[in-house]
C-alpha positions, 0 to 999 in steps of 0.5 A, a space after each residue: 507487527 499489525 497491518 489494519 486496512 483503513 481503506 482505498 490505499 491507506 493502512 495503519 501499521 503498527 510495530 510490536 513496540 507500538 510505533 505507528 505508521 499510516 500510509 496514503 491517508 485520503 480525503 473522503 468525497 462523493 465517489 470515495 466514501 470511507 469514513 474519516 480518518 481519525 487515527 494517530 500516527 508517529 509517521 505518515 507516508 504520502 506517495 503523491 500529492 493527490 486528495 485520495 492519498 495526501 490528506 496527512 492533516 487528518 492524522 493525529 498525533 503530530 506525525 513525521 510526514 514523508 512524501 519524498 524518496 528518502 531513506 530514514 529510520 524513525 523510531 526503530 522503523 526503517 524507511 526507504 522511498 524509491 521514485 516511480 510514476 503514476 502512469 506508463 508514460 514516465 509521468 507525463 499523464 498523472 505525474 511522480 509516484 513514490 513507492 515506499 518500503 518499510 522494515 518493521 519487526 524483521 519484516 519487509 513491507 512495501 507500499 506501491 502508492 499509485 503505481 502506473 507501470 511495470 518496475 525496472 530492474 533497477 527499481 526491483 534491486 532498489 526495493 529488494 527483498 519484500 515480504 508483504 506487498 500492498 498493490 493497486 489492482 483496480 487499473 485506470 488510475 494505476 496498474 490494472 490486474 494483469 500488471 499487478 500480477 507481473 509487479 507481483 511476480 517481479 517482486 516475489 512477496 510472501 503476503 499480497 494484499 490488494 488496494 485501490 479497487 472498486 467496492 461499495 465505498 470506492 465509486 471510482 472508474 476502477 475494477 473490483 478486486 475479483 479480476 485480480 483474484 481470478 484464477 489465483 490460488 491461496 486467496 483468503 478473503 478475511 472478515 477483518 480489517 487487521 492481520 497480525 504478521 510475525 517474521 517467523 510465521 510468514 508462509 514460504 508460498 505466496 499468499 493473497 489477503 483481501 482485507 475488510 476496510 475498516 472505515 
């Protein structure tokens, strides 16, 4: 399985058999200058209906779009949505958010979307085992670095990939990734946007991988 960070909260995940899934496709704008999404996919997941996450129309290939907390199996990929919120006030400020978990090639990937709160025991149980966690760390619109660390402790993934943080292509009022990385061990800043994972090769200890945006 390959995971490619297109930018922001948008990832292209490709199974060993070639099935492609895209998470939270964004719409480029003045403060979000990642390149236009032109990739094709079989599946698109949308965690919530905001412009920087819901541009499913940009994805080519007539994909099946999943924007609700459902359980399904599509072209060999097992998918589960778990209801959550975009804030820590039960959705009163920014609405609902769906966490999506995928089982691909024996690896369980969890995309938190714009999670705005610590997980409940029920949510942790529903999500189950997580091998790779795609976690927002910038704060303001989502959980910040401190809470992101606590969520990582709740889910205990083997691989953590930060997303939704400030950089030269995201000028939102959010923090950069360094605040989340401060004081942490086993951090790799990769000069690549795509990483390949094999279930039997995943580390037994937690590793953090910071990817380079592809677009």
